[in-house]
C-alpha positions as CSV (number, residue, x, y, z in Angstrom):
1,X,15.0,9.1,-0.5
2,X,16.8,5.9,0.3
3,X,20.0,7.9,1.2
4,X,18.0,10.4,3.3
5,X,16.2,7.7,5.3
6,X,19.5,5.8,5.8
7,X,21.2,9.0,6.9
8,X,18.5,9.9,9.4
9,X,18.5,6.3,10.9
10,X,22.3,6.2,11.2
11,X,22.4,9.6,12.9
12,X,19.7,8.5,15.3
13,X,21.6,5.3,16.1
14,X,24.9,7.3,16.5
15,X,23.3,9.8,18.8
16,X,21.7,7.0,20.9
17,X,25.0,5.2,21.2
18,X,26.8,8.4,22.4
19,X,24.1,9.2,24.9
20,X,24.4,5.7,26.2
21,X,28.2,5.1,25.9
22,X,29.4,8.3,27.5
23,X,27.6,7.9,30.8
24,X,28.4,4.2,30.7
25,X,32.1,5.0,30.3
26,X,32.0,7.5,33.1
27,X,30.3,4.9,35.3
28,X,33.0,2.4,34.4
29,X,35.7,4.8,35.6
30,X,33.9,5.6,38.8
31,X,33.2,1.9,39.5
32,X,36.8,0.7,38.9
33,X,38.3,3.3,41.2
34,X,35.6,2.6,43.8
35,X,36.3,-1.1,43.7
36,X,40.1,-0.5,43.9
37,X,39.6,1.7,47.0
38,X,37.4,-1.0,48.6
39,X,40.1,-3.7,47.9
40,X,42.8,-1.4,49.4
41,X,40.7,-0.7,52.5
42,X,40.1,-4.5,52.9
43,X,43.8,-5.1,52.6
44,X,44.6,-2.4,55.1
45,X,42.1,-3.7,57.7
46,X,43.5,-7.2,57.3
47,X,47.0,-5.9,58.0
48,X,45.7,-3.7,61.0
49,X,44.6,-6.8,62.7
50,X,48.2,-8.0,62.8
51,X,49.4,-4.8,64.5
52,X,49.6,-5.1,68.3
53,X,50.1,-2.5,71.0
54,X,53.8,-3.3,71.2
55,X,54.4,-1.6,67.8
56,X,56.1,1.3,69.6
57,X,58.8,-0.9,71.1
58,X,59.8,-2.4,67.8
59,X,58.2,-5.9,67.9
60,X,58.4,-7.6,64.5
61,X,55.2,-7.6,62.4
62,X,53.9,-10.4,60.1
63,X,51.7,-8.8,57.5
64,X,49.3,-10.7,55.2
65,X,50.4,-11.1,51.5
66,X,50.1,-7.9,49.6
67,X,47.2,-7.5,47.1
68,X,47.9,-7.7,43.4
69,X,49.8,-4.7,42.2
70,X,49.5,-3.2,45.7
71,X,51.7,-2.5,48.7
72,X,50.9,-2.4,52.4
73,X,53.0,-0.5,55.0
74,X,52.7,0.1,58.7
75,X,53.6,3.3,60.5
76,X,53.7,4.0,64.3
77,X,52.2,7.0,65.9
78,X,55.2,9.1,65.1
79,X,54.7,8.1,61.5
80,X,58.0,6.1,61.4
81,X,58.0,3.3,58.8
82,X,57.9,0.0,60.7
83,X,57.0,-2.8,58.2
84,X,55.7,-3.8,54.7
85,X,56.3,-1.8,51.6
86,X,55.7,1.9,51.3
87,X,57.5,5.2,51.3
88,X,59.9,5.9,54.1
89,X,58.2,9.2,54.9
90,X,54.5,9.1,55.5
91,X,52.4,11.1,53.0
92,X,49.5,13.4,53.8
93,X,46.9,10.7,53.5
94,X,48.7,8.6,56.1
95,X,49.1,11.5,58.4
96,X,45.3,12.2,58.2
97,X,44.5,8.8,59.4
98,X,46.1,9.6,62.8
99,X,42.9,11.5,63.4
100,X,41.1,8.1,63.9
101,X,39.3,7.9,60.6
102,X,39.9,5.9,57.4
103,X,41.3,8.3,54.7
104,X,41.6,8.0,51.0
105,X,43.8,9.9,48.5
106,X,46.4,9.9,45.9
107,X,50.2,10.3,46.1
108,X,53.0,9.9,43.6
109,X,50.8,8.1,41.0
110,X,49.2,5.8,43.6
111,X,45.8,5.3,45.0
112,X,46.2,5.3,48.8
113,X,43.9,4.1,51.6
114,X,45.1,4.7,55.2
115,X,43.5,2.9,58.2
116,X,44.2,3.9,61.8
117,X,45.3,1.2,64.3
118,X,43.8,1.8,67.8
119,X,44.5,0.2,71.2
120,X,42.7,1.2,74.4
121,X,40.8,3.9,72.5
122,X,44.1,5.5,71.3
123,X,45.6,5.5,67.9
124,X,48.9,3.8,68.0
125,X,49.7,3.5,64.3
126,X,48.5,3.6,60.7
127,X,48.3,1.0,58.0
128,X,48.8,2.3,54.5
129,X,47.6,0.3,51.4
130,X,48.3,1.6,47.9
131,X,48.3,0.5,44.3
132,X,49.4,2.3,41.1
133,X,46.7,4.2,39.3
134,X,48.2,3.1,36.0
135,X,47.0,-0.5,36.6
136,X,43.5,0.8,37.3
137,X,43.5,2.9,34.2
138,X,44.7,0.0,32.1
139,X,41.6,-2.0,33.2
140,X,39.4,1.0,32.6
141,X,40.8,1.4,29.0
142,X,40.2,-2.3,28.3
143,X,36.6,-1.9,29.5
144,X,36.3,1.2,27.4
145,X,37.6,-0.6,24.4
146,X,35.0,-3.3,25.0
147,X,32.3,-0.8,25.1
148,X,33.6,1.0,22.0
149,X,33.7,-2.4,20.2
150,X,30.1,-3.1,21.2
151,X,29.1,0.4,20.1
152,X,30.8,0.0,16.7
153,X,29.0,-3.4,16.3
154,X,25.7,-1.8,17.3
155,X,26.4,1.0,14.9
156,X,27.1,-1.5,12.1
157,X,23.9,-3.4,12.9
158,X,22.1,-0.1,13.0
159,X,23.5,0.8,9.6
160,X,22.5,-2.5,8.2
161,X,19.0,-2.2,9.6
162,X,18.7,1.4,8.4
163,X,19.7,0.5,4.8
164,X,17.4,-2.5,4.8
165,X,14.5,-0.4,6.1
166,X,15.4,2.5,3.7
167,X,15.3,0.0,0.8
168,X,12.0,-1.4,2.1
169,X,10.5,2.0,2.2
170,X,11.9,3.5,-0.9
171,X,11.4,0.4,-3.2
172,X,7.6,0.7,-3.2
173,X,7.8,4.4,-3.8
174,X,10.2,3.9,-6.6
175,X,7.9,1.2,-8.0
176,X,4.9,3.6,-7.6
177,X,6.9,6.3,-9.5
178,X,7.8,3.8,-12.2
179,X,4.1,3.0,-12.6
180,X,3.1,6.6,-12.8
181,X,5.8,7.1,-15.5
182,X,4.4,4.1,-17.4
183,X,0.9,5.6,-17.2
184,X,2.2,8.9,-18.4
185,X,3.9,7.1,-21.2
186,X,0.5,5.7,-22.3
187,X,0.4,2.3,-20.7
188,X,-3.0,2.4,-19.0
189,X,-2.7,-1.2,-18.0
190,X,0.1,-0.4,-15.5
191,X,-1.0,-0.8,-11.9
192,X,0.9,-0.3,-8.6
193,X,1.5,-3.5,-6.6
194,X,0.8,-3.7,-2.8
195,X,3.8,-3.2,-0.6
196,X,2.5,-4.2,2.8
197,X,3.0,-0.6,4.1
198,X,-0.5,0.9,4.7
199,X,0.4,4.5,3.9
200,X,2.1,3.6,0.6
201,X,-0.6,1.1,-0.3
202,X,-3.2,3.9,0.2
203,X,-1.3,6.1,-2.2
204,X,-1.0,3.1,-4.7
205,X,-4.7,2.3,-4.4
206,X,-5.6,6.0,-5.1
207,X,-3.3,6.0,-8.1
208,X,-4.7,2.7,-9.4
209,X,-8.3,4.0,-9.0
210,X,-7.3,7.1,-10.9
211,X,-5.8,5.1,-13.7
212,X,-8.8,2.8,-13.9
213,X,-11.1,5.8,-14.1
214,X,-8.9,7.5,-16.7
215,X,-8.7,4.3,-18.8
216,X,-12.5,4.0,-18.7
217,X,-13.0,7.6,-19.8
218,X,-10.4,7.2,-22.6
219,X,-11.9,3.9,-23.7
220,X,-15.3,5.6,-24.0
221,X,-13.9,8.5,-25.9
222,X,-11.9,6.2,-28.2
223,X,-14.9,4.0,-29.0
224,X,-17.3,7.0,-29.6
225,X,-16.6,7.4,-33.3
226,X,-16.8,3.6,-33.9
227,X,-20.1,3.3,-31.9
228,X,-21.6,6.3,-33.7
229,X,-20.7,5.0,-37.2
230,X,-22.0,1.5,-36.3
231,X,-25.3,2.8,-35.1
232,X,-25.8,5.4,-37.7
233,X,-24.8,3.2,-40.7
234,X,-28.1,1.3,-41.1
235,X,-30.6,4.2,-40.6
236,X,-28.5,6.5,-42.8
237,X,-28.6,3.8,-45.5
238,X,-32.3,3.4,-45.1
239,X,-32.8,7.2,-45.3
240,X,-30.7,7.4,-48.4
241,X,-32.5,4.5,-50.2
242,X,-35.9,5.9,-49.4
243,X,-35.0,9.3,-50.8
244,X,-33.4,7.8,-53.9
245,X,-36.4,5.6,-54.5
246,X,-38.8,8.7,-54.3
247,X,-36.6,10.7,-56.6
248,X,-36.3,7.9,-59.2
249,X,-39.9,6.7,-59.1
250,X,-42.2,9.2,-60.9
251,X,-45.2,7.5,-59.4
252,X,-43.9,7.8,-55.8
253,X,-45.8,9.7,-53.2
254,X,-43.4,12.4,-52.3
255,X,-45.2,13.5,-49.2
256,X,-45.1,10.0,-47.9
257,X,-41.4,9.7,-48.7
258,X,-40.7,13.0,-46.9
259,X,-42.7,11.9,-43.8
260,X,-40.7,8.6,-43.7
261,X,-37.5,10.6,-44.1
262,X,-38.5,12.9,-41.3
263,X,-39.3,9.9,-39.1
264,X,-35.9,8.3,-39.9
265,X,-34.1,11.6,-39.2
266,X,-35.7,11.7,-35.8
267,X,-34.4,8.2,-35.2
268,X,-31.0,9.4,-36.2
269,X,-31.1,12.2,-33.7
270,X,-32.2,9.8,-30.9
271,X,-29.4,7.5,-31.9
272,X,-26.8,10.2,-31.7
273,X,-28.1,11.2,-28.3
274,X,-27.9,7.7,-27.0
275,X,-24.3,7.2,-28.3
276,X,-23.4,10.5,-26.6
277,X,-24.8,9.1,-23.4
278,X,-22.2,6.4,-23.4
279,X,-19.6,9.1,-22.4
280,X,-21.3,9.2,-19.0
281,X,-19.8,6.3,-17.0
282,X,-22.5,6.3,-14.3
283,X,-25.9,4.8,-15.0
284,X,-28.4,7.5,-16.1
285,X,-32.0,7.7,-15.0
286,X,-34.1,8.4,-18.1
287,X,-36.3,11.5,-18.3
288,X,-40.1,11.0,-18.3
289,X,-40.1,12.2,-22.0
290,X,-37.9,9.2,-22.9
291,X,-40.2,6.6,-21.4
292,X,-42.8,4.6,-23.3
293,X,-44.6,1.2,-22.9
294,X,-43.3,-2.2,-23.8
295,X,-46.2,-2.4,-26.4
296,X,-44.8,0.8,-28.1
297,X,-41.3,-0.7,-28.1
298,X,-42.6,-3.9,-29.8
299,X,-44.5,-1.9,-32.4
300,X,-41.4,0.2,-33.3
301,X,-39.1,-2.9,-33.5
302,X,-41.6,-4.7,-35.7
303,X,-41.8,-1.7,-38.0
304,X,-38.0,-1.4,-38.2
305,X,-37.1,-5.0,-38.7
306,X,-40.0,-6.9,-40.4
307,X,-39.1,-5.8,-43.9
308,X,-35.3,-6.3,-43.4
309,X,-35.7,-9.9,-42.2
310,X,-38.5,-10.7,-44.7
311,X,-36.1,-9.8,-47.5
312,X,-33.9,-12.7,-46.3
313,X,-36.9,-15.1,-46.1
314,X,-36.9,-14.9,-42.3
315,X,-39.3,-13.5,-39.8
316,X,-39.2,-11.7,-36.4
317,X,-41.5,-12.6,-33.5
318,X,-41.8,-10.1,-30.7
319,X,-43.6,-11.4,-27.5
320,X,-44.5,-9.4,-24.4
321,X,-45.3,-11.8,-21.5
322,X,-48.5,-11.1,-19.6
323,X,-48.3,-8.1,-17.4
324,X,-45.4,-6.5,-19.2
325,X,-47.1,-4.7,-22.1
326,X,-47.8,-1.5,-20.1
327,X,-44.5,-1.3,-18.3
328,X,-42.8,2.0,-18.7
329,X,-39.3,1.7,-20.3
330,X,-36.7,4.0,-21.8
331,X,-37.7,3.6,-25.5
332,X,-34.7,5.0,-27.2
333,X,-32.0,3.2,-25.1
334,X,-33.8,-0.1,-25.4
335,X,-34.3,0.3,-29.2
336,X,-30.6,0.9,-29.6
337,X,-29.7,-2.2,-27.6
338,X,-32.2,-4.4,-29.3
339,X,-31.3,-3.0,-32.8
340,X,-27.7,-4.3,-32.2
341,X,-28.8,-7.7,-31.1
342,X,-31.4,-8.1,-33.8
343,X,-28.9,-6.9,-36.4
344,X,-26.4,-9.4,-35.0
345,X,-29.0,-12.2,-35.4
346,X,-29.8,-11.0,-38.9
347,X,-26.2,-11.0,-40.1
348,X,-24.7,-13.9,-38.2
349,X,-27.7,-16.1,-37.2
350,X,-30.3,-18.2,-38.9
351,X,-34.1,-18.7,-38.9
352,X,-36.6,-16.9,-36.9
353,X,-35.5,-14.1,-34.5
354,X,-37.5,-14.3,-31.3
355,X,-37.6,-11.3,-28.9
356,X,-39.3,-12.1,-25.6
357,X,-39.9,-9.5,-22.9
358,X,-40.7,-10.9,-19.4
359,X,-40.9,-9.8,-15.8
360,X,-37.9,-10.8,-13.7
361,X,-38.8,-10.2,-10.1
362,X,-39.2,-6.4,-10.4
363,X,-36.8,-6.0,-13.3
364,X,-37.5,-6.5,-17.0
365,X,-35.7,-9.3,-18.9
366,X,-35.4,-9.3,-22.7
367,X,-34.3,-12.4,-24.5
368,X,-33.2,-12.3,-28.1
369,X,-32.8,-15.6,-29.8
370,X,-32.3,-17.1,-33.2
371,X,-31.8,-20.6,-34.6
372,X,-28.1,-20.3,-35.1
373,X,-25.2,-21.4,-32.9
374,X,-22.0,-19.9,-31.6
375,X,-18.7,-21.9,-31.8
376,X,-16.0,-21.9,-29.1
377,X,-14.7,-18.5,-28.0
378,X,-18.0,-17.1,-26.8
379,X,-16.3,-15.6,-23.8
380,X,-14.7,-13.0,-26.2
381,X,-17.9,-11.9,-28.0
382,X,-18.4,-8.7,-26.0
383,X,-14.8,-7.5,-26.6
384,X,-14.4,-4.8,-29.1
385,X,-13.2,-6.2,-32.5
386,X,-14.8,-9.6,-31.9
387,X,-18.2,-10.9,-33.1
388,X,-19.8,-14.2,-34.2
389,X,-18.0,-13.7,-37.6
390,X,-14.7,-12.8,-36.0
391,X,-14.7,-9.0,-36.0
392,X,-17.0,-6.1,-35.1
393,X,-18.1,-3.7,-32.4
394,X,-21.8,-4.4,-32.1
395,X,-22.1,-6.7,-29.1
396,X,-19.5,-4.6,-27.2
397,X,-21.6,-1.5,-27.9
398,X,-24.7,-3.3,-26.8
399,X,-23.2,-4.2,-23.5
400,X,-22.0,-0.6,-23.0
401,X,-25.4,0.7,-23.8
402,X,-27.0,-1.8,-21.4
403,X,-24.6,-0.8,-18.6
404,X,-25.1,2.9,-19.2
405,X,-28.8,2.2,-18.3
406,X,-27.8,0.2,-15.2
407,X,-28.5,-3.1,-16.9
408,X,-26.6,-6.2,-17.8
409,X,-26.2,-8.1,-21.2
410,X,-25.1,-11.8,-21.1
411,X,-25.0,-14.7,-23.5
412,X,-27.2,-17.4,-21.9
413,X,-27.1,-20.0,-24.7
414,X,-24.8,-20.8,-27.6
415,X,-27.2,-23.3,-29.3
416,X,-29.6,-21.8,-30.1
417,X,-28.0,-18.4,-29.7
418,X,-29.7,-16.5,-27.1
419,X,-28.7,-13.2,-25.5
420,X,-30.5,-11.9,-22.3
421,X,-30.7,-8.3,-21.1
422,X,-31.7,-7.6,-17.5
423,X,-32.9,-4.0,-17.1
424,X,-33.7,-2.3,-13.8
425,X,-36.9,-0.5,-13.2
426,X,-36.6,3.1,-14.5
427,X,-37.7,4.4,-11.2
428,X,-34.8,2.7,-9.4
429,X,-33.3,5.4,-7.0
430,X,-29.8,4.0,-7.7
431,X,-29.9,5.5,-11.2
432,X,-28.9,9.1,-10.7
433,X,-28.8,11.9,-13.2
């Protein structure tokens, strides 16, 4: 592209120079000849003043000094040479001047101007002024050389500007192509830099947006297996332990064990559905069948986590502030998020786990706190592979789950450790299916 742009620019400059230089050169030629004729006519008129009516009787004449490279001659009415410098025999241009008009012409390589001399309304002679055309052509050629030099200089400047502009135009496109090749090679962090050229920047912006979207999609796909295993590990273990206990205990109520297994399998199904929802990058509006009250959510969380925390000598407190108990919320999604946070507090925290649900100016805020503390590096907690113990996916998954519902998960305190979730109203029109 760089060569093509340079070639087009150079051709355009060359054509422009030709279109300007050729008429200018023709104008120089016409102007130089016209100026020379004017000078010759002025010299002839100056000499004609010196010619008196006694030219026919042979009176001597005193002519002005001849012009540079020129000659002045005087002829009487019979065209006999009388004074100055010129041909002994009058040429056709000189003869034409006897008609009483100034005449111009060329003869023997000279530019000739003949001026009639009149006395008493009668032509009594002719003054002939001439100069060699070779001198005029020499001046014209010098002028043409000057014009050609300026044209060459202009062409060189045009070439330099064309090369510079071609580089300026092609470099961003080459950089854009390099970025595209890097993305095709698997580097999804590659982004096209702005160039200052609106059209190229628009293409670069579109490519960057495409790569960002592609990276987000691939990131969701890459984390799906990890998210699924993380979320399914605990309920699967509980289901397995419950079935093993029922099989190994002869006094166990098998019907009760089956009902509990059925309930846990339903939870597994909802967990799988929620993890699958992470593949949708836009916030999703929950179906009416997925909604339940905050009181129902608290009851389910207490059932799921009371025994697990009690086994560690800890307890869980779930508090719904006044006016929030009957709020409609997406039960499954919120259970998944809170399961991650409560499990994080169980594994890495200390003391009582406090879950508080409160109204936050039209949205619902959920605070999950324990009596532990987080050391430095809390800004990396939500990155995949980082947790309060140094590794894990839980908090990153919880953040993605919250964002998939249009919410936001943040760490609001490191001592005691407190996470806060801000969830929108399920009826929010900005959440589209």
